[in-house]
C-alpha positions as CSV (number, residue, x, y, z in Angstrom):
1,M,-2.3,18.6,1.1
2,T,0.9,17.2,2.7
3,E,4.5,17.0,0.6
4,L,5.7,13.3,1.2
5,G,8.7,14.4,-0.3
6,S,9.1,16.4,3.0
7,V,10.4,13.8,4.9
8,D,13.8,12.5,5.4
9,W,13.6,9.0,3.0
10,P,14.1,6.3,4.0
11,P,13.4,6.3,7.6
12,V,14.6,3.6,9.9
13,P,13.4,0.1,9.2
14,I,10.0,-0.1,10.9
15,R,9.7,-3.5,13.4
16,T,6.7,-5.0,14.0
17,E,5.9,-8.7,16.0
18,R,6.5,-10.0,12.9
19,L,7.2,-7.9,9.8
20,V,10.4,-5.5,8.9
21,L,8.8,-2.3,6.6
22,R,12.2,-0.9,5.2
23,A,13.1,0.8,1.9
24,S,13.2,-1.1,-1.6
25,E,16.2,-3.0,-2.6
26,A,17.6,-4.4,-5.7
27,G,17.2,-8.6,-3.8
28,D,13.2,-7.2,-3.9
29,R,12.9,-7.2,-7.9
30,E,11.7,-10.6,-8.2
31,A,9.1,-10.7,-5.5
32,F,7.9,-7.1,-7.1
33,I,7.9,-9.2,-10.5
34,E,5.1,-11.6,-8.8
35,L,3.2,-9.1,-7.2
36,F,2.9,-6.7,-10.3
37,S,2.3,-9.7,-12.6
38,S,-0.3,-11.8,-10.4
39,P,-3.7,-12.0,-11.9
40,E,-5.3,-12.8,-8.2
41,V,-3.8,-9.2,-7.1
42,G,-4.8,-7.3,-10.0
43,T,-8.1,-8.5,-9.6
44,Y,-9.5,-5.5,-8.2
45,I,-7.2,-3.0,-9.7
46,G,-7.6,-3.3,-13.2
47,G,-5.8,-6.9,-14.0
48,A,-1.8,-7.4,-13.8
49,P,0.2,-6.8,-17.1
50,P,2.0,-9.7,-18.5
51,R,4.3,-11.2,-16.7
52,D,7.0,-10.7,-19.0
53,E,6.5,-7.1,-19.6
54,V,6.7,-6.5,-16.2
55,E,10.0,-8.3,-16.2
56,R,11.1,-5.5,-19.3
57,T,9.9,-2.6,-17.4
58,A,10.9,-2.9,-14.0
59,P,13.9,-0.9,-12.5
60,A,16.6,-2.6,-10.9
61,V,15.1,-1.2,-7.7
62,P,11.3,-1.1,-7.8
63,G,9.3,1.0,-5.8
64,R,12.6,3.5,-4.8
65,R,10.3,6.5,-4.1
66,T,9.3,8.3,-0.8
67,G,6.2,7.1,0.9
68,F,7.4,3.4,-0.4
69,F,7.7,0.4,2.1
70,V,8.8,-3.2,1.1
71,V,6.9,-5.4,3.7
72,A,9.6,-8.2,4.5
73,L,8.6,-11.3,6.4
74,D,12.0,-13.3,7.5
75,G,13.9,-11.1,4.9
76,A,11.9,-11.7,2.3
77,M,9.9,-9.0,0.6
78,I,5.8,-10.6,0.8
79,G,4.2,-6.8,0.0
80,M,4.3,-3.3,-0.2
81,V,2.3,-0.3,1.4
82,S,2.8,3.4,0.3
83,F,1.0,6.5,0.4
84,D,1.0,8.9,-2.9
85,P,-0.8,11.6,-3.5
86,H,-4.5,10.7,-4.0
87,H,-5.2,11.3,-8.0
88,E,-7.7,13.9,-7.7
89,S,-7.3,16.0,-4.2
90,G,-3.1,15.7,-3.8
91,E,-4.1,14.0,-0.6
92,P,-1.8,11.0,1.0
93,Q,-3.8,7.8,-0.3
94,L,-2.9,4.3,1.5
95,G,-2.2,1.9,-1.0
96,Y,-1.3,-1.9,-0.5
97,Q,-0.8,-5.1,-2.1
98,F,0.8,-8.6,-1.1
99,L,1.7,-11.4,-2.6
100,P,-1.5,-14.0,-2.6
101,E,0.3,-16.8,-0.8
102,F,0.5,-14.0,2.2
103,W,-3.0,-13.3,2.3
104,G,-5.9,-14.0,4.9
105,Q,-2.4,-14.0,7.4
106,G,-3.4,-10.4,8.9
107,Y,0.0,-9.4,7.3
108,A,-1.6,-6.4,5.8
109,Y,-3.3,-5.2,8.9
110,E,-0.5,-5.4,11.1
111,A,1.9,-3.2,8.0
112,C,-0.8,-0.6,7.4
113,V,-0.6,0.5,11.6
114,A,2.3,0.2,11.5
115,A,3.1,2.5,8.6
116,L,-0.2,4.2,9.4
117,D,1.5,5.2,12.9
118,W,4.9,6.1,11.2
119,F,2.4,8.4,9.0
120,A,1.1,9.9,11.9
121,T,4.1,10.6,13.5
122,A,5.8,12.3,10.6
123,H,2.9,14.2,9.3
124,P,0.7,15.2,12.9
125,G,-2.8,15.5,12.1
126,Q,-2.6,14.8,8.4
127,Q,-5.7,12.7,7.1
128,V,-5.2,9.8,5.1
129,V,-7.4,8.3,2.2
130,T,-7.8,5.2,0.5
131,T,-9.8,3.7,-2.0
132,T,-11.2,0.1,-3.2
133,Q,-13.3,-1.4,-5.1
134,T,-17.0,-2.1,-3.5
135,A,-16.4,-5.9,-4.5
136,N,-13.1,-6.0,-2.8
137,L,-14.4,-7.4,0.5
138,A,-11.1,-8.2,2.1
139,S,-10.1,-4.6,1.8
140,M,-13.0,-3.0,2.7
141,R,-13.0,-4.8,5.7
142,L,-9.0,-4.0,6.0
143,A,-10.3,-0.3,5.8
144,A,-12.8,-0.5,8.9
145,K,-10.1,-2.5,10.6
146,L,-8.0,0.5,10.4
147,G,-10.6,3.2,11.3
148,F,-11.3,4.5,8.0
149,T,-14.6,6.0,7.6
150,E,-16.5,6.4,4.1
151,V,-16.4,9.2,2.4
152,E,-18.0,8.1,-0.8
153,R,-18.9,6.0,-3.2
154,F,-18.7,5.9,-7.0
155,Q,-18.6,4.7,-9.7
156,G,-14.7,4.5,-11.4
157,W,-12.0,2.2,-13.5
158,G,-15.4,0.2,-14.6
159,A,-16.7,-0.6,-11.0
160,E,-18.3,0.7,-8.0
161,Q,-15.6,2.2,-5.6
162,W,-15.6,3.1,-2.2
163,S,-13.5,6.2,-0.7
164,G,-12.5,6.4,3.2
165,A,-10.6,8.8,4.9
166,W,-8.2,7.9,8.6
167,S,-7.0,10.7,11.0
168,P,-4.8,9.9,13.9
169,Q,-7.1,12.1,16.1
170,R,-9.6,9.3,16.2
């Protein structure tokens, strides 16, 4: 198990060809509200709460924690990538969500590659896990493209889930 808090946070923003991965800022709040209340985004994660509930409960700077990157395009937040402890094993778990209008353009892949590269440097040799519903074909394809290999399939949260692992040694 790796303690994500053992790294300096936030890191210097990570720049890719099209994106910047950075710590969240107060100006991202509206995009967070849109992301977390989106019915499309909530499809494979148990649904989305109503927008008014998200507006009422969202802090002034949502996502302000170690391992949480805002993904920005031309300065505006389009999604997020995070490393949080897995609910059972405690292993770092890759998670990501993007606003629907940015799906299918390679942004999730580009952002996740950059985040995994950062993670491999910050935590050499440490495995990362991810979980997605098997019905979420886009996430299944992304996990395979990123180099995650299947560990197990199981029933959870009302649907069949797929769990995979990634290691920088591959």
